[in-house]
N, C-alpha and C positions, 0 to 999 in steps of 0.2 A: 372781511378782514382775514388775511392769511398770515400766520406767523412765519417769520424768517428764521426762527430758532430751530436748529436741527431737532428731530423728534427724540433722539436718545438723550439730548441735553435737557429737553423739556421734562422728560420722565425723571431724570436725575434731580433737577431743580425742585420738581413737585415732591419727590421723595424726601429731599432735604428739608423742605418746608414742613412736611408732615411730621418728620422726626422731631424738629424743633418744637412744633405745636404740641405733640404728645409729651415731650420732655417738660414743657412748661406746665401742662396739666398735671403731671406727676410730681412736680416740685412740692415739697412739704414746707409749710411755713410754721411748723410747730415750734414752740419755745421749750427749750430744755434747761434743766438746772445747770448752774455754772460749776458747782462742786469744787470748792477751794480745798487744798490739801495742806493741813498743818505739817510742820517740819518734824515728823516723828519717824522712827524706824524700828526694826525688830532685832537688831544686833545688841546683845546684852553687854558688849564691851564698848559701846559708844554712848555718848551723852544723850542721844536722841532715843535710846533704847527703852524698853518697857519699864525698867526700874525708875526712869526719870520722866515718864509720861505726865505725871502730876504737875510738872513744871513747863509743859509745852504750851505755847500760845495758841489757843483754839478760838480766837475771835472770829475767824472765818474757817468753816469746815464743811463737811458733807451735808450737814443738816440746816445750815443757816439760810438756805433759800426757802425754807418752808415755815417761815414765821409770819403769822397774821395774814395768810392769803385771803383775798376777797372771795365771796361766793362765786362770782362769775368767772374768776380765774381758774377755779378748780372744778368746774362743772357742777355736779349735784352735791358737793360737800365741801366744807371749809377745813383747811389744815392750819393748825396754829401750835407748833411745838413751843413749849415754854422754856425760855432761856437756853437754847441749844448751844450758845456761844460760850457758856461757862464750862470750865474744865472740871469734870466730875471724877477723874481717874483716881483721886485719893479716897473717894467714897466707897466704903466696904459693905454697905447695907444690901445692895443687889448685885452681887458679883457675876460676871460673865467673862470667860467661860469657866466651867468646872467639870469634874468627873460626874456624869449624870447617873444618879440612882434615886429611886423614889423614896420619899419620906411621908407621903400621904396617899390615900386611895383616890383613884380617878373618879370625879363626879361629872365629867363632861357628858352632855346629853346627846351629842351627835358629832360627826366628823367635821373637818374643815370644809365648808361648802363653797363651791364656785358656782357662778351663774351659767345659764345656758349660753352657748356660743351664738353670737350675732355678727352680721357682716361689718358692723361699725366698730367692732372690738379692735384694739391695738394688736397688730401682728408683729412678727420679728422685723419685717422691713420698715415698720414705723418707729422702731427703737434706735437709739444711738449707742454704738459700741465704742468703748474707750479703754485704754490701758492706763492705769494710774501707777504711781511709784509703789503701791502696796497691794494692788489687786487687779483682777480683770473685772470690768464693770459694764453693765447694760442699764440704760436709763430710759424710762418712758417720758413722753412730753409732760410738762408741768401741769397741764390741764387737759380737759376732754374736748377741746375744740376740733382737733384733727381726727381723733379716734377716741373711743371709750377705753380708758385704762382698765385692766383686769382687776377684779375685786375678790375678796374672800370674806366669808361670814364665819366668825369664830364662835365656838360654843362657850358655855360657862358664863353667861351674863352679859355678853357683848351684843347690844341691840342694834348696832349700825355696822355698815360694811367698811372695810379697809381697802384703799386703792394701792395697787402695786406702783411704786415710784422708781426703785432701782434694785439691781441685783449685784452682789459682790461674790466673787469666787476667791477664796483664800487657800493657799497651799502651805502646809497640810491643814487638816481640819482644826477649827477652833475648839469644838466640843469633843469630849471623850466619853464613850459609853462603857461603863464597867471596866475601865482601865485600857480600852482599845482606842487608839487614835487612827483616823483614816487618812487617805491620801489628799483629800481636798474637801471643801464644804461650800455649797451654794446657798447663800443667804438672800432671801427674797424679802426686801423691806417694803412694808405696806403702811401707808399713812392713814391714821384714823379720821373719822368724820363725826359730826354732831357731838354727842356727849363724850366721845373718845378722841377728839381732834388733836389732843396733845400727846397721843400715844402712838407707838409703832408696833405692828405685828410682824413677826419674822418666822414664817415657815422655813425650815432649813433642811437641806438634803446633804447627807454625807456621801462622798464618792469613794468607791473602792476600785483601785486600778488593776484588780485581778481578773477582770472580765475577759472572756474569750474574743469579744469583738467590741468595737466602739459604739457609743450611744449616738443615734442619729441626730437628735436635737442638739446635743452638746457639740457634735462635729460642725453643725451649721454655725453655731456660735463661735467656735474656734476659727472657722474660715473668715468670719467677720472681723475678729480681732487681728488675724494675720493680715487681712487687707488693710486695716488701719495702721499696723506696724509698717507695712510696705509703703503706704502713702507718706508716712513721716520720714522713713529712710530716703525715699526719693526726693522729698522736699529738702532734706538736709544735704543730700548729695549735690543737688542743684545749687544750693547756697554755697557750699564749699567750692564748687566749680567757678561760680561767679567771683568769689573772693580771690581765686587764683587767676583771674583775668579771662575766664571763659574757656580755659583749656585744662583738661584733666591731666593731673601730674602722673605721668606713666613711670617716672623714675622711682616713685614710692612703692611700686609693686602692689600687693594687696592692701586694702584698707578696710578695717572693720567699721561699718557704719551701723551700729546697733544690731539689728536683726539680719542685715544683709551684708555679705562679704563681696566687695567690689574689687575686681582684679583687672586694672587697665581698661576700664569701660568708658566710653564717651557718654554724654548725656542721652544721646539717641538710643544707645544700647540699654540704658536704664529705663527709658520710657517704654522700649519694646518689652523689657522684662516685666514691667508693670502691666502692660497689655496682656502678656501671656498669663500672669497671675490672675487677672480678671477672667480670662477665658477658662483657666483651670478652676476658679471658684464657681463659675457658672455651670461647669460640668459636674462639680461636686454637689451643687445645689440640686441638680437633676437626680443624682444618685441618692442623696440624703434628703428625703422629704420629711418635714416635721411630722410627728405623730398626728393622726386625724387630720391630714392635709385637706383643707377646704371642707372638712366635716363630711367627706364622701364615704361614710362607713356603710357597708352592705350588710343586710340582715335577712335571714330566712323568714318564711311565713310564720313559723312557730315563734321565732324570736320577736316578731312584730306584735304578738299577742301577750308578751311578757314584759316585765319591767327590767331595766338595766341600770348599772351605775352611771352617774353623770359623766358625759363625754367632756373631757377637760381641754381647755385652750392652752396654748403656749403661755408661760413656761411650766404650767402645772402638769403637763404631760411627762415631766421628769420626776414627779413624785413617785417614789418606789413602793409606797405602802399607804395605808389609811391611818395607821396608829403611830403614836408619837410620845415624846416626853414634853411636859409643859411646865414652865416656870416663868416668873417675872424677874427679868434681869436688866442688863445694860448693853450698850454698844461695846463690842470687844476691841475698840481702838479709839483714840482721842476724837471727840471729847468725852467718851464713856458715858453718854446720855443714859440716864437711869430709868427710862419708861418704855422698856421693850418687853413685849409679850412673846416669848420664844415658844415655838413648836418644832422640836427637833425630831424628825422621823426616825423611828427606832430600827430601821433596816437601811443599809446603804444602797445606793444606785451603782450597779456594776458598769464600769467603763473600761476602756483598754489602757494598758500601761503607756502606749504611744500617746494617747490623748493627755494623760497626766504630765508626761515629759514635755509635750508641746506647750501646754499652758504654763508650766514652770519656766520654760525658756522665754516665753513672751514677757512674763512679769520680770524675770531676772535681767532682761535686756531692754527694759524700759528706757526710752529716749525722750527727754524734754523737748517738745516741739519748738519752744521759743529759743532755747540755747543750743539745741542739737548735741547735748551731752548726755551720756548715760547717767541716769539719776535714780536707779532703783533703790528702794528702801528695805528690801528683803535681806535675809541673812546670806552668808556666803554659800549656804546650802540651798538657796532659793526658797526658803520657807518664810511664811508670813502668818504667824499665829501668836496670840497673847499667851504667856505662861499661865498654867492653870491656877485658879484662885480657890480658896477654901470655901466650900459650900456653906451658906448661911442656913442653919437649921430652922430659923424663923421664916424663911421663904419656902412656901409650899412648892414641892417638886413632885409631880405625879407622872406615872407611866400608864397611858391609856392603851388598853389591849382589846382584842376581839371580845373578851368577856364583858367589857364595859359598855360597848355600843356596837351595833351592826352597821355595815356599810349601807348607806341610803340608796334606794332604788327609785327610778322614775319611769313613767310611761315613755315609750320610745320617742314620741313627738315632743316630749318635754325634757329629754336628757341632753 
């Protein structure tokens, strides 16, 4: 049998089939939380503002997906947040945030521990990046079927691990340390298991935009959010074009579509711009490799004989220090869920001013994908933080420092 198909066409067809096959293999079937957003905002002069949060309907919110999960749904642990649909914003017993200062001595026996990196761990490409009306968010799959969610082991009596479920970035920071507020805050929400399955642990990183250069891991995240914003802008531009009979209205001149300014462009121009953004992002990904990329750390012979600190997986690579403020508080936005164990690192992560402005612009220009309207809930200054509450002296607040415990070291093959 001799094929009549030209040789070059056979190669092209085979390549296309290969690409399709590889794409199918790489397709993720992971299930992600839905994340409903209550109708609240941060402007003090609006009815949806912080002074009126206690009246917001929180029947569906960021936590209601995590009620009474079955064991097989969540991998090696069950999550069951108790009544997360209730609005707790009027409850003053466990306030968050407040001006952090210690009222008790630190009794923690060790640092926040992470496990050894494994190939099955969830990586940045396994996570879903989304822009909400209030924050920039990253979420893990809701279970461990596709990849193993990152976990932390908290000191001071917590006998089970907490699974990383989602990350929020707020601008400016929610917490204040001794009167100083920072440019942003990365809050890493971990759901408890076993005896702590109704609790949430939150290691939190403050961001300082006075750095001389951008943070590599943060830039990779920003690129993902920008790609998501571009996708929504393109989808809305296409919808507007179809509503106008399939022809772009050139008489209107420039039209602001959320994050992208369109000036007399046809749909094909927009598609080409999206392709260019993808190429740009791929180039950026080559320049900005996450810390400890593929765990290919090189060590000298002498170092191989010594012990080293635990090599951290993403997103713990962004932890700027080992030491922190610890207190039991609440979610700093509706429904103000009161079972959060906060660990706010006592030193900020240095990032660039450009990165802070970029993130602020993404949140301020949030576009609702369903209605294609700008629906950001931040203030006119692009800020999204709850006004400081008064610290409850009955709530233990400690500041763990190097004098309280040393950074743990591990043999090189266990780090």
